[in-house]
Backbone bond lengths (Angstrom), bond angles and torsions (degrees), N, CA, C in turn:
res aa  C-N    CA-C-N  psi(-1)  N-CA   C-N-CA  omega(-1)  CA-C   N-CA-C  phi
1 X - - - 1.508 - - 1.530 109.52 -
2 X 1.279 112.66 137.79 1.481 119.13 178.32 1.483 109.54 -119.89
3 X 1.361 117.71 157.28 1.393 123.23 175.42 1.463 112.16 -68.63
4 X 1.339 117.63 159.92 1.488 120.72 -177.72 1.491 111.39 -61.43
5 X 1.268 117.92 -33.78 1.424 122.64 -178.49 1.527 113.88 -86.64
6 X 1.359 119.22 3.81 1.391 122.05 176.37 1.533 114.46 87.77
7 X 1.357 115.31 1.34 1.465 120.01 -176.12 1.537 106.58 -76.32
8 X 1.304 111.27 160.69 1.491 120.10 -178.60 1.541 105.61 -63.49
9 X 1.419 116.23 133.95 1.401 120.19 177.66 1.518 115.71 -69.36
10 X 1.288 118.23 155.81 1.410 120.98 177.98 1.512 105.52 -80.88
11 X 1.401 114.53 124.08 1.503 119.57 -177.04 1.532 105.48 -94.74
12 X 1.349 111.32 124.02 1.486 117.45 -177.22 1.547 113.23 -119.76
13 X 1.279 115.50 137.46 1.486 121.26 174.77 1.525 110.22 -115.04
14 X 1.284 117.47 135.83 1.410 120.21 -178.43 1.639 111.21 -108.01
15 X 1.307 111.61 133.04 1.504 117.26 -175.07 1.546 105.11 -125.51
16 X 1.296 118.12 106.15 1.465 121.78 -179.40 1.568 108.30 -159.03
17 X 1.282 118.35 140.81 1.489 119.19 -178.11 1.521 110.57 -78.41
18 X 1.252 119.85 -11.37 1.500 125.65 -178.60 1.466 110.33 -96.95
19 X 1.343 117.12 102.17 1.491 124.63 -178.00 1.557 110.24 -58.09
20 X 1.296 116.86 -38.79 1.495 116.78 -179.67 1.469 110.76 -65.56
21 X 1.307 119.56 -41.66 1.446 123.07 177.32 1.561 111.71 -61.34
22 X 1.260 113.06 -46.34 1.494 117.48 -179.37 1.587 106.30 -61.38
23 X 1.236 119.93 -39.91 1.516 123.22 -175.05 1.554 106.27 -68.99
24 X 1.315 118.43 -35.17 1.458 123.67 175.47 1.509 111.58 -60.70
25 X 1.303 111.92 -55.46 1.443 116.66 -178.66 1.476 111.93 -61.95
26 X 1.334 119.92 -44.42 1.422 123.59 176.47 1.523 113.30 -54.16
27 X 1.305 116.64 -41.82 1.493 124.56 175.21 1.514 109.56 -56.97
28 X 1.372 113.58 -53.86 1.616 117.11 179.94 1.517 108.88 -56.70
29 X 1.303 119.90 -48.80 1.449 123.56 -173.09 1.489 110.69 -69.35
30 X 1.292 115.56 -33.51 1.561 120.05 -179.28 1.592 110.29 -68.44
31 X 1.225 115.64 -17.68 1.555 117.32 176.52 1.469 110.20 -89.04
32 X 1.259 121.59 -3.65 1.525 123.40 -169.41 1.554 105.01 -99.22
33 X 1.292 117.92 134.92 1.531 122.85 172.35 1.498 109.75 -70.06
34 X 1.302 111.49 137.11 1.527 115.87 176.08 1.509 115.21 79.56
35 X 1.338 115.92 12.57 1.476 115.16 177.70 1.572 104.05 -135.49
36 X 1.389 113.10 137.92 1.494 115.95 179.55 1.613 107.99 -138.72
37 X 1.256 114.60 133.76 1.439 120.43 175.83 1.545 110.60 -81.56
38 X 1.248 117.99 118.42 1.501 118.47 -171.06 1.592 110.61 -99.39
39 X 1.371 115.03 -14.82 1.442 116.44 -177.89 1.513 112.31 178.66
40 X 1.265 117.63 167.74 1.410 125.76 -179.52 1.563 114.12 -137.77
41 X 1.327 114.85 140.27 1.510 119.72 179.77 1.572 108.83 -127.83
42 X 1.318 112.08 137.14 1.538 116.03 179.31 1.471 113.68 -97.24
43 X 1.322 119.47 2.28 1.442 119.44 173.78 1.555 109.03 -148.59
44 X 1.283 114.63 166.84 1.489 118.70 175.14 1.423 113.44 -59.84
45 X 1.286 119.51 -44.60 1.466 125.28 -177.68 1.550 110.56 -60.10
46 X 1.309 112.05 -45.75 1.465 118.39 177.06 1.586 111.05 -62.27
47 X 1.308 117.75 -38.85 1.434 123.48 -178.74 1.561 110.17 -63.31
48 X 1.369 115.09 -38.30 1.418 119.46 -177.79 1.585 108.81 -70.96
49 X 1.234 117.54 -35.65 1.516 121.41 -179.92 1.554 108.75 -73.06
50 X 1.302 115.09 -46.63 1.471 118.33 -179.70 1.481 112.69 -64.18
51 X 1.262 121.05 -38.48 1.377 127.65 178.29 1.525 112.17 -48.49
52 X 1.337 114.10 -45.80 1.457 121.04 177.93 1.550 114.24 -68.02
53 X 1.359 113.64 -35.23 1.418 120.59 -176.04 1.544 112.57 -81.64
54 X 1.376 117.17 -43.72 1.488 120.67 -175.90 1.415 116.82 -87.90
55 X 1.366 116.93 -19.78 1.535 123.72 -179.59 1.559 110.99 49.38
56 X 1.341 114.94 56.57 1.517 115.28 172.41 1.328 115.11 -71.45
57 X 1.396 120.80 165.06 1.419 129.30 177.59 1.541 110.41 -83.60
58 X 1.383 111.31 -41.54 1.407 120.39 -179.13 1.517 113.60 -134.78
59 X 1.339 118.10 132.10 1.433 120.46 172.89 1.557 113.23 -105.95
60 X 1.257 120.09 122.14 1.424 122.06 172.64 1.467 111.08 -85.97
61 X 1.288 117.34 106.04 1.479 123.17 -165.00 1.557 111.79 -111.45
62 X 1.337 114.33 125.21 1.453 117.02 174.40 1.491 108.76 -78.96
63 X 1.358 119.57 151.86 1.412 123.09 177.23 1.479 117.88 -73.40
64 X 1.398 115.45 -51.86 1.413 122.78 178.40 1.545 112.99 -97.03
65 X 1.328 114.27 114.67 1.460 119.01 179.64 1.629 106.94 -142.57
66 X 1.303 114.72 159.18 1.435 115.31 176.37 1.457 114.48 -77.20
67 X 1.349 120.70 167.12 1.441 125.16 173.00 1.557 109.63 76.87
68 X 1.379 117.35 -57.90 1.408 124.54 -177.64 1.512 108.91 -151.34
69 X 1.341 122.21 120.27 1.431 119.48 -174.74 1.535 113.88 -74.01
70 X 1.281 116.83 166.82 1.436 121.03 -175.01 1.561 113.82 -62.04
71 X 1.329 117.58 -31.46 1.432 122.70 -179.46 1.473 111.71 -66.50
72 X 1.378 115.66 -45.82 1.428 120.42 -177.24 1.579 109.84 -70.45
73 X 1.375 112.75 -39.48 1.469 119.88 179.06 1.511 109.83 -61.48
74 X 1.332 117.48 -37.91 1.448 121.43 174.23 1.481 113.16 -62.12
75 X 1.311 119.43 -45.01 1.437 125.41 -178.27 1.504 104.86 -59.04
76 X 1.278 119.59 -46.77 1.565 121.96 -174.66 1.555 108.37 -66.96
77 X 1.326 113.28 -41.15 1.506 114.68 -173.55 1.614 109.15 -71.49
78 X 1.224 117.15 -42.48 1.467 123.63 179.85 1.533 107.64 -66.70
79 X 1.235 121.52 -31.80 1.538 125.07 177.60 1.509 109.09 -80.54
80 X 1.207 125.63 -13.82 1.422 124.98 -176.95 1.496 114.71 -83.35
81 X 1.289 122.72 111.05 1.396 124.49 -176.84 1.437 116.04 -65.15
82 X 1.405 118.43 -13.46 1.348 122.88 -178.56 1.581 111.75 -87.58
83 X 1.308 113.78 -6.78 1.455 121.01 -177.64 1.482 114.55 -116.04
84 X 1.304 120.16 127.75 1.463 121.39 -179.37 1.564 113.39 -110.94
85 X 1.358 115.58 14.72 1.443 119.96 -176.97 1.526 108.75 -68.38
86 X 1.292 112.68 151.10 1.502 122.01 167.13 1.436 106.36 -104.16
87 X 1.396 114.60 146.31 1.464 120.51 -172.86 1.593 107.76 -109.70
88 X 1.286 113.52 130.43 1.507 124.09 174.30 1.461 104.86 -109.22
89 X 1.305 118.96 111.08 1.518 121.64 -179.31 1.554 108.37 -83.77
90 X 1.369 114.08 129.72 1.479 119.92 177.38 1.505 106.59 -115.55
91 X 1.239 114.62 132.51 1.579 117.72 179.52 1.506 111.18 -150.02
92 X 1.343 118.12 159.77 1.422 122.41 173.36 1.564 106.69 -95.96
93 X 1.301 116.70 1.29 1.464 115.77 -175.22 1.545 111.22 -108.11
94 X 1.381 114.42 119.15 1.396 118.81 177.09 1.503 109.76 -93.15
95 X 1.339 114.70 77.53 1.433 121.76 -170.93 1.533 111.30 -125.01
96 X 1.255 115.78 138.62 1.523 120.65 -179.08 1.530 112.81 -62.37
97 X 1.315 115.23 -38.01 1.442 120.34 -174.78 1.529 111.95 -68.59
98 X 1.384 115.55 -37.34 1.466 120.32 174.12 1.495 111.48 -67.78
99 X 1.330 117.44 -41.26 1.478 122.48 179.63 1.579 106.85 -59.24
100 X 1.305 116.01 -51.14 1.434 120.49 -171.72 1.574 108.77 -65.77
101 X 1.321 116.29 -44.40 1.452 117.35 -179.72 1.561 111.04 -69.62
102 X 1.273 117.08 -28.24 1.541 120.85 -179.64 1.548 106.75 -69.58
103 X 1.369 116.89 -44.00 1.338 121.99 179.48 1.581 115.85 -63.78
104 X 1.313 110.61 -41.60 1.540 120.38 179.58 1.558 107.60 -72.37
105 X 1.340 119.83 -25.78 1.427 120.54 -178.50 1.481 109.94 -76.72
106 X 1.380 118.20 -15.36 1.468 122.97 178.58 1.510 112.91 109.11
107 X 1.322 116.49 11.33 1.530 114.37 178.83 1.435 111.61 -69.13
108 X 1.412 118.04 148.27 1.374 123.33 -176.24 1.498 112.83 -100.04
109 X 1.367 119.14 -0.73 1.425 124.57 -177.72 1.581 110.00 -161.95
110 X 1.262 114.94 160.24 1.485 119.80 -178.09 1.568 105.01 -143.42
111 X 1.289 122.03 121.59 1.483 118.99 -175.81 1.555 103.96 -144.02
112 X 1.247 114.31 140.71 1.437 120.85 174.23 1.520 116.51 -82.51
113 X 1.369 117.36 140.64 1.422 119.21 -173.94 1.492 117.16 -61.35
114 X 1.369 114.42 -21.76 1.452 117.33 177.42 1.508 112.98 -82.59
115 X 1.290 122.80 5.45 1.410 124.28 176.27 1.467 113.06 -61.24
116 X 1.303 118.84 158.77 1.477 119.52 179.35 1.484 109.43 -75.21
117 X 1.357 119.48 150.05 1.393 124.72 -174.46 1.549 113.03 -55.45
118 X 1.340 117.46 -37.52 1.454 115.59 178.96 1.507 111.87 -71.13
119 X 1.325 119.60 -21.09 1.482 119.44 174.42 1.524 109.70 -74.99
120 X 1.296 117.24 -29.83 1.474 117.29 174.62 1.544 112.30 -66.14
121 X 1.261 111.94 -46.42 1.524 120.28 -177.92 1.587 109.62 -62.00
122 X 1.424 114.35 -44.98 1.467 119.99 175.38 1.518 109.73 -58.39
123 X 1.284 114.13 -44.09 1.536 118.97 -174.17 1.563 107.02 -65.57
124 X 1.272 120.83 -43.77 1.485 121.95 -179.00 1.503 107.48 -63.70
125 X 1.273 121.54 -43.36 1.447 123.01 179.43 1.494 112.63 -65.17
126 X 1.356 119.15 -40.25 1.487 124.86 178.69 1.528 106.71 -65.06
127 X 1.281 120.09 -48.54 1.486 122.65 -177.20 1.536 110.72 -64.74
128 X 1.343 114.77 -38.73 1.492 120.85 179.55 1.539 109.52 -64.64
129 X 1.323 116.13 -31.37 1.439 120.05 -179.32 1.497 111.66 -82.55
130 X 1.296 120.21 -2.42 1.427 119.36 179.77 1.464 117.69 99.34
131 X 1.392 114.70 2.01 1.450 121.66 -179.65 1.551 109.14 -89.23
132 X 1.318 117.93 155.49 1.418 118.95 174.70 1.543 108.58 -97.23
133 X 1.330 116.54 158.56 1.473 118.73 -176.88 1.533 108.95 -150.58
134 X 1.373 111.19 130.14 1.475 117.16 171.76 1.436 109.99 -118.04
135 X 1.396 117.93 152.64 1.410 119.58 -176.70 1.545 111.22 -60.39
136 X 1.383 118.43 142.55 1.459 117.84 178.98 1.496 110.60 -58.39
137 X 1.286 119.59 -29.01 1.500 123.75 -177.45 1.543 109.56 -63.59
138 X 1.336 115.29 -28.38 1.451 121.62 -173.98 1.527 107.41 -86.72
139 X 1.334 117.38 98.80 1.400 123.84 -176.41 1.536 113.78 -77.11
140 X 1.361 115.10 159.13 1.512 118.66 -177.73 1.528 108.94 -59.60
141 X 1.328 119.55 -30.74 1.430 118.10 178.80 1.511 110.76 -67.17
142 X 1.288 119.31 -37.50 1.620 117.87 176.46 1.490 105.28 -65.01
143 X 1.300 119.63 -40.24 1.482 117.19 -177.61 1.510 112.49 -61.91
144 X 1.316 111.98 -46.01 1.402 118.72 -178.57 1.577 114.97 -63.36
145 X 1.297 117.39 -36.61 1.472 121.23 177.41 1.553 107.92 -68.28
146 X 1.356 116.61 -37.04 1.448 119.91 -179.13 1.489 110.67 -71.93
147 X 1.356 118.65 -33.76 1.447 120.42 -174.69 1.475 113.25 -97.64
148 X 1.347 120.55 0.63 1.477 120.85 -173.02 1.506 110.78 -61.31
149 X 1.291 116.53 133.35 1.557 120.76 -179.73 1.543 112.13 -49.65
150 X 1.393 114.66 148.65 1.379 116.33 175.57 1.515 112.11 -65.85
151 X 1.346 120.27 153.49 1.423 123.14 179.77 1.563 111.19 -64.87
152 X 1.289 117.37 151.36 1.485 122.50 -178.92 1.521 109.98 -57.67
153 X 1.321 113.93 143.37 1.516 117.67 175.55 1.497 109.48 102.93
154 X 1.298 123.41 -15.27 1.484 118.33 -175.43 1.477 111.47 -96.27
155 X 1.379 117.41 4.59 1.469 118.47 177.13 1.568 115.08 80.83
156 X 1.321 116.22 5.73 1.498 117.98 -177.93 1.515 110.31 -115.55
157 X 1.330 121.32 20.61 1.445 125.51 -175.30 1.478 109.09 -69.03
158 X 1.378 121.07 173.41 1.403 126.66 -175.76 1.544 110.97 -81.96
159 X 1.339 118.86 -13.40 1.452 121.28 177.48 1.559 107.38 104.18
160 X 1.338 114.77 -171.46 1.477 119.68 -179.79 1.518 112.38 -62.57
161 X 1.301 116.66 136.52 1.423 122.50 -173.16 1.484 109.25 -115.18
162 X 1.430 116.37 156.29 1.434 121.39 175.33 1.524 107.72 -89.14
163 X 1.306 119.31 -178.47 1.464 125.87 -178.95 1.535 113.64 -48.20
164 X 1.345 114.03 -39.47 1.484 118.35 -174.08 1.583 111.71 -90.65
165 X 1.341 117.30 11.40 1.445 122.29 179.08 1.512 117.09 85.74
166 X 1.316 119.46 -2.88 1.463 123.77 -178.42 1.497 109.10 -83.63
167 X 1.311 122.48 128.90 1.476 121.07 179.00 1.478 113.53 -52.66
168 X 1.281 116.37 138.97 1.403 121.47 179.94 1.542 111.38 -54.85
169 X 1.344 114.57 -38.61 1.554 118.52 -179.42 1.457 109.79 -61.14
170 X 1.363 118.15 -34.19 1.422 117.67 -179.29 1.579 113.03 -74.32
171 X 1.397 112.36 -41.78 1.459 119.02 175.58 1.544 109.35 -57.74
172 X 1.254 121.31 -34.02 1.490 123.91 179.80 1.512 110.85 -64.30
173 X 1.318 117.80 -26.32 1.447 121.60 -172.88 1.582 110.27 -103.22
174 X 1.347 119.82 -41.06 1.351 118.29 -174.34 1.573 109.75 -102.99
175 X 1.304 116.91 155.99 1.455 122.38 167.61 1.478 112.00 -79.59
176 X 1.311 115.54 167.05 1.444 121.91 178.35 1.539 112.84 -51.32
177 X 1.365 112.46 -50.03 1.482 118.85 -179.81 1.538 112.01 -61.34
178 X 1.286 118.39 -38.46 1.404 126.01 -177.59 1.550 107.78 -66.10
179 X 1.331 116.15 -39.82 1.449 118.02 179.81 1.567 107.65 -67.09
180 X 1.340 115.14 -40.03 1.495 117.88 176.58 1.563 111.34 -56.05
181 X 1.281 112.12 -47.46 1.456 118.00 -179.19 1.495 113.94 -64.20
182 X 1.281 115.60 -38.60 1.574 120.27 175.55 1.531 109.64 -61.83
183 X 1.277 111.96 -45.35 1.537 113.82 178.74 1.558 113.12 -59.28
184 X 1.308 116.23 -39.65 1.459 118.95 -179.87 1.515 110.18 -75.67
185 X 1.266 122.17 -36.25 1.440 122.73 171.23 1.497 109.11 -56.30
186 X 1.370 117.22 -44.34 1.488 119.11 -179.56 1.572 112.84 -64.99
187 X 1.398 114.26 -25.03 1.465 115.31 173.55 1.474 114.02 -77.06
188 X 1.317 119.17 1.02 1.417 123.27 -176.25 1.503 118.76 85.27
189 X 1.296 121.19 11.49 1.433 123.06 -175.53 1.556 109.44 -78.31
190 X 1.296 115.44 142.76 1.526 121.58 172.75 1.489 110.58 -76.89
191 X 1.337 116.04 166.81 1.490 116.15 177.39 1.525 112.48 -56.83
192 X 1.291 119.50 -40.68 1.473 122.71 178.63 1.582 108.20 -59.62
193 X 1.276 118.92 -42.70 1.423 121.49 179.89 1.499 112.30 -65.53
194 X 1.364 113.01 -43.74 1.516 119.31 177.61 1.527 107.79 -59.63
195 X 1.315 116.12 -47.94 1.447 118.28 -179.22 1.568 114.98 -56.12
196 X 1.352 113.27 -40.67 1.478 118.58 178.09 1.578 109.95 -69.94
197 X 1.271 118.97 -37.92 1.476 128.15 179.15 1.604 110.13 -60.68
198 X 1.323 112.56 -46.13 1.451 120.20 -174.53 1.508 113.17 -96.34
199 X 1.257 119.25 -7.29 1.540 126.21 -175.11 1.513 105.59 61.24
200 X 1.285 118.11 55.89 1.461 118.92 176.74 1.496 106.76 -129.73
201 X 1.428 116.49 165.36 1.465 121.60 173.14 1.452 110.63 -72.77
202 X 1.351 117.51 149.29 1.413 125.52 178.19 1.593 109.66 -54.18
203 X 1.315 116.86 -44.64 1.462 120.46 -177.85 1.469 108.85 -60.72
204 X 1.351 117.79 -41.13 1.459 121.61 -176.07 1.584 107.79 -66.76
205 X 1.285 115.28 -42.49 1.477 116.82 174.16 1.491 116.84 -58.36
206 X 1.409 112.29 -43.51 1.446 115.59 179.50 1.575 110.78 -62.64
207 X 1.339 118.33 -35.51 1.470 120.82 176.46 1.505 110.77 -66.47
208 X 1.306 116.83 -37.81 1.513 120.37 178.05 1.481 112.41 -63.24
209 X 1.432 113.71 -45.02 1.516 118.13 176.11 1.458 113.28 -62.72
210 X 1.315 119.44 -38.89 1.468 125.18 176.27 1.456 110.51 -58.52
211 X 1.329 118.54 -48.40 1.439 127.88 -172.38 1.605 105.59 -67.19
212 X 1.326 116.77 -39.90 1.475 120.19 178.27 1.513 110.35 -64.84
213 X 1.200 117.63 -44.55 1.508 122.06 176.75 1.580 113.01 -60.30
214 X 1.364 110.30 -45.82 1.477 113.42 -176.58 1.538 111.55 -71.93
215 X 1.249 116.73 -35.78 1.495 119.40 -175.53 1.522 110.41 -73.00
216 X 1.384 117.72 -33.77 1.365 121.96 -179.46 1.579 113.80 -93.00
217 X 1.273 115.53 0.75 1.469 120.86 -178.02 1.480 115.56 64.81
218 X 1.367 120.42 37.03 1.377 126.30 -177.94 1.491 112.01 -100.56
219 X 1.373 115.67 146.20 1.439 119.82 -177.44 1.526 113.49 -76.21
220 X 1.393 117.88 -38.69 1.420 123.27 -174.06 1.560 112.53 -159.04
221 X 1.298 113.22 -171.11 1.456 118.58 -178.85 1.550 112.24 -68.22
222 X 1.397 116.83 -32.62 1.452 114.45 178.25 1.442 111.76 -63.17
223 X 1.342 116.89 -41.74 1.487 116.75 175.95 1.468 117.27 -64.89
224 X 1.319 114.38 -26.57 1.467 121.20 174.31 1.538 111.57 -67.83
225 X 1.365 112.89 -33.93 1.557 114.09 178.90 1.560 106.70 -71.50
226 X 1.318 117.21 -40.41 1.408 117.25 178.11 1.510 111.07 -61.58
227 X 1.276 117.60 -50.18 1.496 121.89 -177.74 1.616 109.41 -57.40
228 X 1.310 115.49 -43.62 1.509 118.67 -174.12 1.572 109.44 -62.06
229 X 1.286 115.97 -43.76 1.471 121.00 -175.22 1.526 110.18 -78.30
230 X 1.368 119.67 -38.85 1.446 120.99 -177.63 1.550 110.49 -72.86
231 X 1.419 117.82 -25.65 1.425 117.45 -179.55 1.468 114.33 -105.52
232 X 1.329 117.40 12.39 1.479 120.61 174.42 1.495 116.23 79.31
233 X 1.346 116.92 5.15 1.515 117.61 178.42 1.470 107.85 -65.94
234 X 1.303 120.29 -39.12 1.445 125.91 179.06 1.534 107.13 -117.38
235 X 1.354 117.80 151.78 1.365 119.95 179.61 1.549 111.68 -133.80
236 X 1.302 117.23 156.34 1.514 120.92 -178.79 1.561 110.37 -50.00
237 X 1.296 114.40 131.12 1.473 124.63 174.60 1.492 110.96 66.92
238 X 1.339 119.93 14.83 1.485 120.84 175.80 1.554 108.71 -64.83
239 X 1.265 117.21 130.14 1.444 122.37 175.60 1.563 111.45 91.01
240 X 1.348 119.35 1.07 1.428 122.08 179.32 1.539 107.91 -75.69
C-alpha cells in the first residue's frame, strides 16, 4: 500500500499476545492510506527479533506480554543500533508507573487501548514523523507527578543549580532560549503553542526543539519531558 501522494508508507509492526486484538488493529490500519502492517509478534522476545528483521518504522507494543514484557522489549529495541523503529506503547492500564517506565524505556508514545481507532492512526503517523505522543487521558498533572525530581538527600538530585534553578550542567549546554523551549515542551505545548507563547515563528521553534534534542542526546520530545523533570529544568505545576 502506498500513500496517496506516492510517499513511502509507514511500516508498522504489532506486538501483542492477543491474536484477536492484533487482527483487529491490523484490519483498522489496513484500511488506512499510507500505512502498512509488515508483521506481528506474540511476545516481547519475538518483537525484539522481528524488529531487526522487518525494520518497521513504528512498533505498536503491548505492555504485558509473556516471555518478555513490552517495557523490556522496548528497552532492547531502542538500544539496538540496527533498529530505527519508534515504539508506541498500547495498554489497557492508565497507570503512572507504566507511563513512567515506558518513557524511561525509550518509548515515543503511550496510548490506551480503548482509544478511538482514528486516534491510533493519528498516533502512529505522529510517532513515525518523529513527534512524541501521550494518551489524551494522561494529563500533564500525571506526567509531572511521575517525573517530579527525587527529594534531596537520596542521591538522585539534578545537581548544582544556577540562580533560576536550572542545573549548571544544562546551562553550559543550552542557550537561554533553548531552556525556555525545553520548559514549554515539558509543559506539553506543541510547536505552534510554543511559538505563540514566545512570539516566534513555528520554523524557529522547530529549530530550537531540534537543537535541544541534539545537544542533550535525546531521541524525541517524550525523552525531553523526562529529562526536564528529572533534572529540575521543569517542576510540578510550573506555569499553572
